[in-house]
C-alpha positions in Angstrom: -5.2 -13.5 22.3 -3.0 -16.6 23.8 0.5 -16.2 22.5 0.5 -18.5 20.4 -2.1 -17.7 17.9 -0.7 -13.9 18.1 2.9 -15.4 16.8 1.0 -17.0 14.5 -1.5 -14.3 12.9 2.5 -11.7 13.5 4.0 -14.3 11.5 2.7 -17.0 8.9 4.6 -20.0 7.8 6.5 -20.4 11.1 4.4 -22.6 13.1 6.9 -25.5 13.8 9.6 -22.9 15.6 7.4 -21.2 17.5 5.6 -24.5 19.4 9.0 -25.7 19.3 10.1 -21.8 21.6 6.5 -21.7 23.4 7.4 -25.5 25.1 10.7 -24.8 25.8 9.9 -21.4 27.2 6.9 -22.8 29.6 5.3 -20.4 31.6 7.0 -17.4 33.7 9.1 -18.6 36.5 9.8 -22.4 35.3 13.2 -23.9 35.1 14.3 -23.4 31.7 17.0 -25.1 29.7 20.7 -24.1 29.9 20.7 -22.8 26.4 19.0 -22.9 23.1 20.4 -22.5 19.4 18.9 -21.1 17.1 20.2 -21.0 13.3 18.8 -20.7 9.9 19.8 -18.6 6.9 19.1 -14.7 7.1 15.4 -13.5 6.5 13.4 -16.6 8.0 12.5 -14.5 11.0 14.6 -15.8 14.1 15.4 -12.6 15.8 11.7 -11.3 15.0 10.2 -14.3 16.4 12.5 -14.5 19.7 12.0 -11.0 20.6 8.5 -10.8 19.9 7.7 -14.2 22.2 9.8 -12.4 24.8 7.3 -9.2 24.8 4.2 -11.4 25.0 5.0 -13.4 27.2 6.6 -10.6 30.1 9.6 -12.2 31.2 13.1 -10.5 32.5 15.5 -10.4 29.1 18.0 -8.7 26.9 18.7 -8.8 23.5 22.0 -8.2 22.2 23.3 -7.6 19.0 26.9 -8.7 19.2 27.6 -6.6 16.0 27.3 -4.2 17.9 29.3 -4.9 21.0 32.7 -4.9 20.2 33.9 -5.0 23.6 33.0 -6.6 26.7 31.7 -3.6 28.6 29.4 -2.8 25.9 28.0 -6.5 26.3 27.8 -7.1 29.6 26.8 -3.5 31.3 23.4 -3.3 29.5 23.2 -6.9 30.3 23.5 -6.5 34.0 21.4 -3.4 34.0 18.4 -5.2 32.1 18.1 -8.4 34.2 19.0 -6.7 37.8 17.7 -3.8 39.8 20.4 -1.3 41.0 18.8 -2.6 44.9 20.3 -6.4 44.6 23.0 -5.4 42.9 26.5 -3.9 44.2 26.4 -0.6 42.0 30.7 -0.7 42.4 30.5 -3.2 40.7 27.8 -3.1 38.2 29.3 0.3 37.2 32.4 -1.9 35.6 31.4 -4.9 34.0 34.4 -5.7 31.7 35.2 -9.7 32.2 32.2 -12.6 32.8 33.2 -13.6 36.2 31.9 -10.0 37.2 28.6 -10.9 35.7 28.8 -14.7 37.3 29.5 -12.5 40.4 26.4 -10.0 39.9 23.9 -12.5 38.9 24.5 -14.6 42.3 24.4 -11.5 44.3 21.1 -10.9 43.0 19.8 -15.0 43.0 20.9 -15.2 46.9 18.2 -11.5 47.5 15.8 -13.6 45.7 15.8 -11.7 42.6 14.9 -13.8 40.1 12.2 -15.9 42.3 9.1 -16.7 40.1 10.5 -15.1 37.0 11.9 -16.5 33.7 15.0 -14.9 32.9 16.5 -14.8 29.3 19.9 -13.6 27.8 19.3 -13.7 23.6 22.9 -13.5 22.1 21.5 -12.3 18.3 25.4 -13.1 16.3 26.7 -15.4 18.5 29.2 -16.1 16.3 31.1 -12.5 16.5 31.6 -13.3 20.5 34.9 -15.3 19.5 36.3 -11.7 18.3 35.9 -11.3 22.3 38.0 -14.1 23.9 37.5 -17.9 23.2 35.9 -18.6 26.1 32.7 -16.6 26.1 31.1 -18.7 23.8 31.5 -21.6 26.7 30.6 -19.2 29.6 27.6 -18.4 28.0 26.6 -21.2 26.7 27.5 -23.1 30.6 25.9 -19.6 32.8 22.8 -21.3 34.0 25.4 -23.7 36.1 27.8 -21.4 36.8 25.3 -19.6 38.8 22.7 -22.0 39.9 20.1 -20.2 38.5 17.4 -22.8 37.3 14.8 -19.9 35.5 18.2 -18.2 33.5 18.5 -19.1 29.8 20.8 -17.9 26.9 19.4 -18.0 23.6 21.9 -17.9 20.7 21.0 -16.9 17.3 23.4 -17.4 14.5 22.8 -17.7 10.7 26.1 -20.3 11.2 25.2 -24.0 12.0 26.3 -24.5 15.3 28.7 -27.7 15.0 31.2 -24.7 12.7 32.3 -22.7 15.2 30.7 -24.0 19.2 32.6 -26.3 21.4 30.8 -29.4 22.7 28.5 -27.8 24.8 24.7 -29.0 25.9 22.3 -27.2 23.5 18.6 -27.5 22.0 18.5 -26.6 18.5 16.5 -24.9 16.8 16.3 -24.7 12.6 14.2 -22.0 10.6 15.0 -23.0 6.9 14.6 -20.7 3.9 11.2 -20.2 2.7 9.8 -22.1 -0.1 7.9 -20.2 -3.2 4.1 -20.9 -1.3 5.4 -19.7 1.9 6.9 -17.0 0.1 3.3 -15.8 -1.8 1.5 -16.5 1.1 3.3 -13.9 3.0 3.7 -11.8 0.2 -0.2 -12.0 -0.2 -1.0 -10.2 3.2 0.4 -6.8 1.3 -2.4 -7.0 -1.0 -2.9 -3.7 -2.2 -7.0 -3.0 -1.4 -7.9 -1.2 -4.5 -7.0 -4.3 -6.8 -8.6 -8.5 -6.4 -7.1 -11.7 -4.5 -6.4 -13.0 -7.9 -4.8 -10.3 -9.1 -1.9 -9.8 -7.0 -1.4 -13.7 -6.7 -0.9 -13.8 -10.4 1.5 -11.4 -9.9 3.1 -12.6 -6.9 3.7 -15.9 -9.3 4.7 -14.3 -12.2 7.5 -12.0 -9.8 8.6 -15.2 -8.1 9.0 -17.2 -11.3 12.1 -15.0 -12.0 13.7 -13.9 -8.7 13.0 -17.2 -6.8 16.1 -18.8 -8.4 18.1 -15.5 -7.3 17.3 -15.1 -3.4 14.5 -16.3 -1.2 15.7 -13.4 1.4 12.2 -12.6 2.5 12.8 -8.5 3.1 14.6 -8.1 -0.2 11.6 -10.2 -2.0 9.3 -8.2 -0.4 11.0 -4.9 -1.7 11.1 -5.9 -5.1 7.7 -7.0 -5.7 6.4 -3.9 -4.1 8.6 -1.9 -6.2 7.9 -3.7 -9.1 4.5 -3.9 -9.0 3.2 -0.1 -10.4 5.1 -1.1 -13.5 2.8 -4.4 -13.5 -0.2 -2.4 -13.4 0.3 0.8 -15.3 -1.0 -0.7 -19.0 -4.1 -1.2 -16.7 -4.3 2.3 -14.6 -3.8 4.4 -18.5 -6.5 1.7 -19.8 -3.7 -0.3 -22.6 -4.4 -3.5 -21.0 -7.3 -5.2 -19.1 -7.4 -6.7 -15.7 -7.6 -10.3 -17.1 -4.5 -9.8 -20.0 -2.1 -11.9 -18.1 -0.2 -12.4 -21.3 -0.1 -8.8 -22.4 0.3 -8.4 -18.6 3.3 -10.6 -18.8 5.4 -9.1 -21.8 4.8 -5.8 -20.4 6.7 -6.4 -17.3 9.0 -9.4 -17.9 11.5 -6.7 -19.3 11.4 -4.6 -16.1 11.6 -7.6 -14.0 14.9 -9.4 -15.5 16.6 -5.7 -15.5 15.3 -5.8 -11.5 18.0 -9.0 -10.9 20.7 -6.7 -11.9 19.5 -4.9 -8.0 19.2 -7.6 -6.0 20.5 -6.9 -2.6 20.6 -2.8 -3.8 17.7 -1.6 -2.3 17.1 0.4 -5.3 16.2 -0.1 -8.6 18.0 0.6 -12.1 15.3 3.0 -13.2 14.4 4.9 -10.4 18.7 4.9 -9.7 18.8 6.9 -13.2 16.0 9.0 -12.9 17.3 10.3 -8.8 20.8 10.9 -11.1 19.7 13.2 -13.3 17.5 14.9 -10.6 20.8 15.6 -8.8 24.3 15.6 -9.0 25.3 14.6 -5.4 24.5 10.8 -5.9 28.0 9.3 -6.0 29.4 6.7 -8.4 30.0 3.4 -7.1 33.3 4.4 -7.9 33.0 7.4 -5.3 31.4 5.0 -2.6 34.6 2.9 -3.0 36.7 5.8 -2.4 35.0 7.0 0.6 35.8 3.9 1.9 39.8 3.9 2.0 41.8 4.2 4.9 43.0 7.7 6.2 46.4 8.4 4.3 44.7 6.6 0.9 42.2 9.1 1.0 44.9 11.8 1.3 47.4 10.0 -1.6 43.9 9.9 -3.7 43.5 13.3 -3.5 47.1 14.1 -4.2 47.1 11.9 -7.3 44.0 13.7 -8.5 46.1 17.6 -8.2 49.1 15.7 -9.2 47.4 15.1 -13.3 45.3 18.0 -13.1 47.7 20.7 -13.1 51.4 21.5 -14.1 54.0 20.7 -12.4 55.2 24.6 -12.4 52.6 26.0 -10.2 53.3 23.2 -6.9 55.4 26.0 -5.6 52.5 28.1 -5.7 49.8 25.8 -4.7 51.3 24.0 -2.1 54.2 26.2 -0.7 52.9 28.5 2.9 55.8 30.6 1.6 55.9 31.0 -2.3 57.3 34.8 -2.6 54.8 37.1 -4.4 52.3 36.3 -7.2 53.5 37.4 -10.6 51.2 38.6 -13.2 49.9 36.1 -15.9 48.3 36.7 -19.1 44.6 35.5 -19.5 44.5 34.7 -22.2 47.9 32.4 -21.8 45.6 31.1 -18.8 42.5 30.3 -21.0 45.0 28.6 -23.8 46.6 26.2 -20.8 43.2 25.3 -19.7 41.4 24.5 -22.8 44.7 22.0 -24.0 44.6 20.6 -20.4 40.9 19.7 -20.6 41.9 18.2 -24.3 44.6 16.3 -23.0 43.6 14.6 -19.9 45.3 14.0 -16.7 48.9 14.0 -16.6 52.0 11.4 -15.5 53.0 12.5 -12.6 56.5 10.8 -10.6 56.2 8.8 -7.4 58.2 12.1 -5.4 56.0 14.6 -6.4 52.9 12.0 -5.6 54.8 12.0 -1.9 55.6 15.7 -1.9 52.1 17.0 -2.3 51.0 14.2 0.1 52.9 15.8 2.7 52.3 19.1 2.0 48.4 18.3 2.4 49.0 16.0 5.5 48.9 18.6 8.4 51.1 15.8 10.9 54.0 14.8 9.8 54.5 11.2 9.4 57.6 8.7 8.0 57.8 7.3 4.7 57.6 3.8 5.6 56.5 0.2 3.8 52.9 1.1 5.0 52.5 3.9 3.1 54.1 2.4 -0.1 51.8 -0.3 0.1 48.8 2.0 -0.1 49.7 3.3 -3.9 49.9 0.1 -5.1 46.5 -0.6 -3.1 45.1 2.4 -5.1 46.5 0.6 -8.9 44.9 -2.5 -8.1 42.0 -0.7 -7.0 41.9 1.3 -9.9 42.4 4.3 -9.1 45.5 4.7 -9.9 47.6 3.7 -13.2 50.9 2.8 -13.3 52.4 4.0 -16.4 55.7 1.7 -17.5 58.3 -1.1 -16.1 60.7 1.4 -14.4 60.9 0.3 -11.3 63.3 3.2 -10.3 61.6 6.3 -11.4 57.8 4.7 -12.0 54.6 7.2 -13.4 51.6 7.2 -12.6 48.0 9.0 -13.8 44.6 9.5 -12.3 42.0 7.1 -13.3 39.0 9.0 -11.4 37.3 12.6 -11.8 36.6 15.8 -9.9 33.1 14.2 -9.2 34.6 11.4 -7.0 38.1 12.9 -5.6 35.8 15.7 -4.3 33.7 14.5 -1.7 36.9 11.8 -0.6 38.8 15.6 0.4 35.7 17.3 2.0 35.9 13.7 4.4 39.5 15.7 5.0 38.4 18.4 5.3 39.9 20.1 2.0 38.5 22.7 -0.2 40.5 20.8 -3.5 38.8 23.5 -6.1 41.5 25.7 -3.9 44.3 23.7 -5.2 43.2 23.8 -8.5 44.5 26.1 -11.8 42.1 24.7 -14.2 
C-alpha cells in the first residue's frame, strides 16, 4: 500500500497536511528544504503524523522531545547517535557533544565520508519553543543547519503549538498548519471506535448528543475520545437493563444528560466524578486535591507543613519529650488523664502556635542545619497563601498560626521526607 494511502487510513481528516508533508519529503535521497515549521493546537496529529511518515519512508531521522532535553548533551548526543554511524565519526568527540558546533563538525565529517549519500536525514524537534531555555542561538542554528553543514538532504522539522512569529527569529522555513478538528471531523474519527455490538446509527446518535455538550468546552481529540468512552456505558445502561429501547432517543437523552453535564467538571482530569467517588470509598489511600498540592511543595516547605501540623496537634508541654534527643527520663502518666486530654483535643481541633515554636520543631525535624533567612520566612507566608496555614491576629511582633489540613494530607508529605509523623504525636 502507498505511504499516503496508509497515512490517510491511520489519520483521517488530515489529507491536506499529509499531502504537503509527502511533497516536501519526496523520494529518499533528494534535496530537502532546510527547515519546516509545523504548528497547531495540542492533539491535532502533528507529532504522530510526522513520526509515522518518517518511519514509513525509511529515512534516517531523530525525534527529540525538547521538554525532556533540559541540557544540551541530552539534546545533541542522541541526535548524533541516530544520524551517524560510529565508523563515520570521531568517538572522542561524539562521546561528549555539548554545543552546536560539535554537532556541525561531526555532521561534516560524516558527510565527507559519504554517509549521507542517497539517503534523506531529518531532525524533528517537538516542542521547539523550549530550545530558548538552552540558549537564544539554538533556534536560528537549527534552522540554518543545512547551510552550516552543506548537506542538501538534511532537513530540520520544528513542531510547536505556538505560532512561529511569536518566538522564532526571521529565518526561511516552510509553514504547515494543523487546525483544530471540526465537529464533523471529530464525529468521523470517533466513529472508528464504535463497539461491534451496537449499530452505526445508534452510536452516531450518542456521539452527536455527546459533542453537542462537550464541543464548547474542548476540541482536544484525546480528551474527547476518553470522555466519550467513559460515558458510553451510562448511555446504554437503560438498554442493558431493558428499561428503554434502542430507538427511544428522547428517553436516552434524559438519562444521559445529567451524567454528561457532571462530566464537564472532569475535562482534562482523566477520570470521572462518579468513578472517583467510588474509588475513594473503596480505598483510603487516594489523596485529596489538597494532599496532591502538598506533595508538590518545595523541600523546606514540606518540613514547615509537618512542623505546623505537629505544633497544632500536640501540647507545648510535650515538645521536650518528643523533639529533644536527651530529654531525661519519662515520667509515668495516668492513663485516664491521657484519655481525657486526647478527647478534649479532638473536640477543640488544632491549637494555635507561635512562630518561634514552629521554627523550633522545624529545626528538630530537619537533619541538616540551615540558617534562618528571608527565604525560609517567605515559605511560611506561602503556606498561608496556599491555605495550608491560617495566620491569626494582626500582631507583627509575635504572630500566631494554625494548621488547616488534616493527617491524611500531611502523612504522605512526611513519608516523602522519611518521617513517621505518628511517632511525633501524643494522641
